[in-house]
C-alpha positions in Angstrom: 3.1 -16.7 -58.7 3.5 -18.7 -61.8 3.7 -21.8 -59.7 0.6 -22.1 -57.6 2.4 -24.0 -54.9 4.8 -21.1 -54.4 2.2 -18.5 -53.5 0.3 -17.8 -50.4 -2.4 -15.2 -49.6 -3.8 -13.4 -46.6 -7.1 -11.6 -46.6 -8.7 -9.0 -44.3 -11.7 -6.8 -44.5 -12.7 -3.7 -42.6 -15.7 -1.5 -42.8 -15.3 2.2 -43.3 -17.6 3.1 -40.5 -16.4 0.8 -37.8 -15.8 1.8 -34.2 -14.8 -1.6 -32.8 -11.3 -2.9 -33.5 -11.1 -5.4 -36.2 -10.3 -8.8 -34.7 -12.5 -8.3 -31.6 -15.3 -10.9 -32.0 -18.9 -10.1 -31.1 -21.7 -12.5 -30.4 -24.3 -11.0 -32.6 -25.3 -12.5 -35.9 -23.6 -10.8 -38.7 -25.9 -8.9 -41.0 -24.6 -8.1 -44.5 -27.8 -6.3 -45.5 -25.6 -4.3 -47.9 -23.8 -2.3 -45.1 -20.7 -4.5 -45.0 -20.6 -5.1 -48.7 -21.3 -1.5 -49.6 -18.8 0.1 -47.2 -15.9 -2.4 -47.1 -12.2 -2.2 -47.9 -10.5 -5.5 -48.8 -6.8 -6.0 -48.2 -5.2 -9.0 -49.8 -1.5 -9.8 -49.4 0.4 -12.4 -51.4 3.7 -14.0 -50.8 5.4 -14.3 -54.2 8.5 -16.3 -54.8 10.8 -16.4 -57.8 11.8 -20.1 -58.1 14.5 -19.6 -60.8 18.1 -20.2 -59.8 19.7 -17.9 -62.4 17.3 -15.2 -63.6 15.2 -12.4 -62.2 11.5 -12.5 -62.9 9.3 -9.5 -64.0 5.6 -9.3 -63.3 3.5 -7.0 -65.5 0.4 -5.3 -64.1 -1.7 -7.8 -62.2 -5.5 -7.7 -61.9 -6.6 -9.1 -58.5 -10.2 -10.0 -58.1 -12.3 -11.2 -55.1 -15.2 -13.5 -56.2 -18.1 -15.0 -54.4 -19.4 -18.1 -56.3 -18.1 -16.5 -59.6 -19.6 -13.1 -58.9 -17.1 -10.3 -58.6 -17.2 -8.6 -55.2 -14.1 -6.4 -55.7 -11.1 -6.0 -58.0 -8.0 -3.8 -58.4 -4.7 -3.5 -60.3 -1.3 -4.1 -58.9 1.7 -2.2 -60.4 4.4 -4.2 -62.1 7.3 -5.4 -60.0 10.5 -7.6 -60.2 12.0 -10.3 -58.1 15.7 -11.3 -58.2 16.7 -15.0 -58.5 15.4 -17.1 -55.7 13.9 -14.0 -54.1 10.5 -13.6 -52.5 8.3 -10.6 -51.5 4.9 -9.5 -50.3 2.5 -7.9 -52.8 -0.5 -6.1 -51.4 -3.8 -5.3 -53.1 -6.3 -3.0 -51.5 -9.8 -2.6 -53.0 -13.3 -1.4 -52.2 -16.4 -3.4 -52.6 -18.1 -3.0 -56.0 -21.2 -5.1 -55.2 -24.4 -3.3 -56.2 -26.4 -2.4 -53.1 -29.6 -4.0 -54.5 -28.0 -7.4 -55.1 -30.1 -9.3 -52.5 -29.3 -12.7 -53.9 -25.6 -12.4 -53.2 -26.2 -10.8 -49.8 -28.7 -13.5 -48.9 -26.3 -16.3 -49.9 -23.4 -14.7 -48.0 -25.7 -14.5 -44.9 -26.6 -18.2 -45.4 -22.9 -19.1 -45.5 -22.2 -17.2 -42.3 -24.3 -19.8 -40.4 -21.1 -21.9 -40.6 -19.0 -19.1 -39.2 -17.1 -18.1 -42.4 -17.7 -17.3 -46.1 -15.7 -19.0 -48.9 -14.3 -16.6 -51.5 -12.1 -17.1 -54.5 -9.1 -14.8 -55.1 -8.1 -14.6 -58.7 -4.9 -13.0 -60.1 -4.4 -12.4 -63.8 -1.4 -10.8 -65.4 1.8 -11.4 -67.3 5.2 -12.7 -66.2 8.6 -13.2 -67.8 11.9 -14.6 -66.8 15.0 -13.2 -68.3 13.5 -9.7 -68.5 16.1 -8.5 -71.0 15.4 -11.3 -73.5 12.4 -13.4 -72.5 8.8 -13.3 -73.8 5.8 -12.2 -71.7 3.5 -15.1 -70.7 -0.1 -14.9 -69.5 -0.5 -16.0 -65.9 -3.6 -16.9 -64.0 -3.6 -18.0 -60.3 -6.9 -18.8 -58.5 -7.1 -19.6 -54.8 -10.4 -21.3 -54.0 -12.1 -21.8 -50.7 -10.4 -18.7 -49.1 -12.4 -18.7 -45.8 -13.1 -15.3 -44.3 -14.7 -15.0 -40.8 -16.5 -11.9 -40.0 -16.7 -10.0 -36.7 -20.1 -8.4 -36.3 -20.4 -5.4 -38.7 -16.8 -4.4 -38.0 -14.8 -6.6 -40.3 -13.2 -9.9 -40.7 -10.0 -11.9 -41.5 -8.7 -15.0 -43.1 -9.7 -18.0 -41.0 -8.5 -20.8 -43.1 -8.4 -22.6 -46.4 -7.3 -21.6 -49.8 -6.3 -24.1 -52.5 -4.9 -23.4 -55.9 
């Protein structure tokens, strides 16, 4: 993830009280009146590549955050992991919404964005990384993916529908 061009992300959201399968669209206007944001599980999966030709790379604990216009919707920690030279792997982060139920401004703005069919979020990853795990120094790493567009399906959930730029 140290090189933004070498990471990709996928995002999905499901509500805890859903009875309709995620991915089955509905024709009703989505209403975030705190139900979705208060009872949601976010699942973000990253494809991480080690671009080095000779050395493994170690990643320390990562903090993954989902933001809406700079306001934190959710966050979690991902355990440390290692990648061998020229290796790649999927890293998953699951988190619950932490938005206060009474935050009507954020909920209203998300509803306004849904008029275009999707909401733009930012996914931010902060942590440490080092090459040559046996001798190298740890370096701070921040990766931000902007305009991660999530489409919603009624009150049941949603999925990545496009975008994302580092």
